[in-house]
C-alpha positions in Angstrom: -22.8 24.0 8.5 -21.5 27.5 8.6 -18.9 28.2 11.2 -18.9 31.9 10.5 -15.3 31.9 9.6 -14.4 33.6 6.4 -12.7 31.3 3.9 -11.0 32.2 0.7 -12.5 30.5 -2.3 -10.0 28.6 -4.4 -10.5 29.5 -8.0 -8.3 28.1 -10.8 -6.5 31.4 -11.1 -5.7 31.8 -7.4 -2.8 30.2 -5.7 -3.9 27.3 -3.5 -3.5 28.8 -0.1 -3.0 27.1 3.3 -6.7 26.6 3.9 -7.4 25.1 0.4 -4.4 22.8 0.7 -5.4 21.7 4.3 -9.0 21.0 3.1 -7.7 19.0 0.2 -5.4 17.0 2.5 -8.2 16.3 5.0 -10.6 15.4 2.2 -8.1 13.0 0.7 -7.4 11.4 4.1 -11.1 10.9 4.7 -11.3 8.7 1.6 -7.9 7.0 1.4 -5.2 5.7 3.7 -2.0 7.5 2.9 1.6 7.9 3.9 3.3 11.2 4.4 5.0 11.0 1.1 1.8 9.9 -0.7 -0.2 12.8 0.8 2.6 15.3 -0.1 2.5 13.9 -3.7 -1.3 14.4 -3.9 -1.0 18.0 -2.7 2.0 18.7 -5.1 0.0 17.3 -8.0 -2.8 19.7 -7.1 -0.4 22.6 -7.0 1.1 21.6 -10.4 -2.3 21.3 -11.9 -3.0 24.8 -10.7 0.3 26.1 -12.1 -0.5 24.6 -15.5 -4.0 26.1 -15.7 -3.2 29.5 -14.1 0.3 29.8 -15.4 1.6 30.2 -11.8 5.1 31.6 -11.2 7.9 29.4 -10.0 8.1 31.3 -6.8 4.3 30.8 -6.1 4.6 27.1 -6.9 7.6 26.7 -4.6 5.8 28.6 -1.8 2.7 26.5 -2.2 4.8 23.3 -2.1 6.5 24.4 1.1 3.1 25.1 2.6 2.0 21.6 1.5 5.0 20.1 3.2 4.2 22.0 6.4 0.6 20.8 6.3 1.6 17.2 5.9 4.1 17.5 8.8 1.4 19.0 11.0 -1.1 16.3 10.1 1.5 13.6 10.8 2.3 15.3 14.2 -1.4 15.2 15.0 -1.6 11.5 14.1 -3.9 11.9 11.1 -1.1 10.5 8.8 1.0 7.6 10.2 3.4 5.7 8.0 3.7 2.9 10.5 -0.1 2.4 10.8 -0.4 2.5 7.0 2.4 0.0 6.6 1.0 -2.4 9.1 -2.5 -2.2 7.6 -1.3 -2.5 4.1 1.1 -5.4 4.9 -1.7 -7.4 6.6 -4.0 -6.8 3.6 -1.4 -7.8 1.0 -0.5 -10.9 3.1 -4.1 -12.0 3.2 -4.2 -11.5 -0.6 -1.3 -13.9 -1.1 1.6 -11.5 -1.5 5.1 -12.5 -0.5 7.3 -10.5 2.0 9.3 -9.3 -1.0 6.2 -8.1 -2.9 4.9 -6.4 0.3 8.2 -4.6 0.9 8.1 -3.3 -2.7 4.5 -2.2 -2.5 5.3 -0.3 0.7 8.4 1.3 -0.8 6.3 2.5 -3.8 4.0 4.2 -1.4 6.8 6.1 0.3 7.3 4.0 3.4 10.9 4.0 4.6 12.8 0.7 4.8 12.9 0.3 8.6 9.1 1.0 9.0 8.4 -1.5 6.2 10.6 -4.2 7.8 8.7 -3.8 11.1 5.4 -4.2 9.3 6.4 -7.3 7.2 4.7 -10.6 8.1 6.6 -13.3 9.9 8.0 -16.4 8.1 5.0 -18.4 9.3 2.6 -15.8 7.9 4.5 -15.8 4.6 3.8 -19.5 4.3 0.1 -18.8 4.8 0.3 -16.0 2.2 1.8 -18.5 -0.2 -1.0 -20.9 0.5 -3.6 -18.1 -0.2 -1.9 -17.6 -3.6 -1.9 -21.4 -4.2 -5.6 -21.5 -3.4 -6.4 -18.7 -5.8 -4.3 -20.2 -8.5 -5.5 -23.8 -7.8 -2.1 -25.2 -7.4 -0.4 -27.4 -4.8 -2.8 -28.7 -2.2 -5.7 -26.9 -3.9 -5.1 -28.4 -7.3 -8.0 -30.3 -8.9 -7.2 -33.7 -10.3 -4.0 -35.7 -10.1 -0.5 -34.5 -9.1 1.4 -32.9 -12.0 4.4 -34.4 -13.6 7.9 -32.9 -13.1 7.2 -30.2 -15.7 3.9 -29.3 -14.0 5.5 -29.2 -10.6 8.2 -26.9 -11.9 5.5 -24.7 -13.4 3.8 -24.4 -10.0 7.2 -23.7 -8.3 7.7 -21.0 -10.9 4.4 -19.3 -10.1 5.3 -19.1 -6.5 8.8 -17.9 -7.2 7.6 -15.2 -9.6 5.3 -14.0 -6.8 8.4 -13.5 -4.6 8.2 -16.5 -2.3 11.5 -18.3 -1.3 12.0 -21.8 -2.7 11.7 -23.4 0.7 8.3 -21.8 1.2 7.2 -22.8 -2.3 8.3 -26.4 -1.8 6.5 -26.6 1.6 3.3 -25.2 0.1 3.3 -27.7 -2.8 3.9 -30.6 -0.4 1.3 -29.7 2.2 -1.8 -31.8 2.6 -5.0 -30.2 1.5 -6.7 -30.3 4.9 -3.8 -28.6 6.7 -3.5 -26.0 3.9 -7.2 -25.2 4.0 -7.2 -24.8 7.8 -4.2 -22.4 7.7 -5.7 -20.2 4.9 -9.1 -20.1 6.7 -7.4 -19.0 9.9 -5.7 -16.2 8.0 -9.1 -14.9 6.8 -10.4 -14.5 10.3 
């Protein structure tokens, strides 16, 4: 599809210009969900790769990074990049996978989501219980354990698994004490 517009080709020796950086950002967003900070990192890595191969000057690199920041800001303004939408989607996905609120908050922070946006996206206390049940099902502990109830050491081991995953003690104890039918119904409801 030729639009008739003249585009500059990006060769390894040329500075990645606004068009090349915009195209790279859009191509990345077409494949992956991203935060503003994540998209900025992707573009900056591209610029740094160019600088290493083409021996770009510090001024050219700084100018390209400023341009990348402007492109990210413009895409965020247009709604193509939304930290809050990313945080909500990622938090739901991680909760379904059995991650605790603490683990979800850490994962969002690693992706560049600010603290307030992450707090708004975190699942409720009830949802955290269901997330812990999802982990228990995957690990076959608590109500999903095969065989007889464990001894004190085995129960402590199961509590430790949930604690290391970031679940509070009250949630872990509730999960381990829950009847199998109720636990299964709650986890199945989460998957819908």
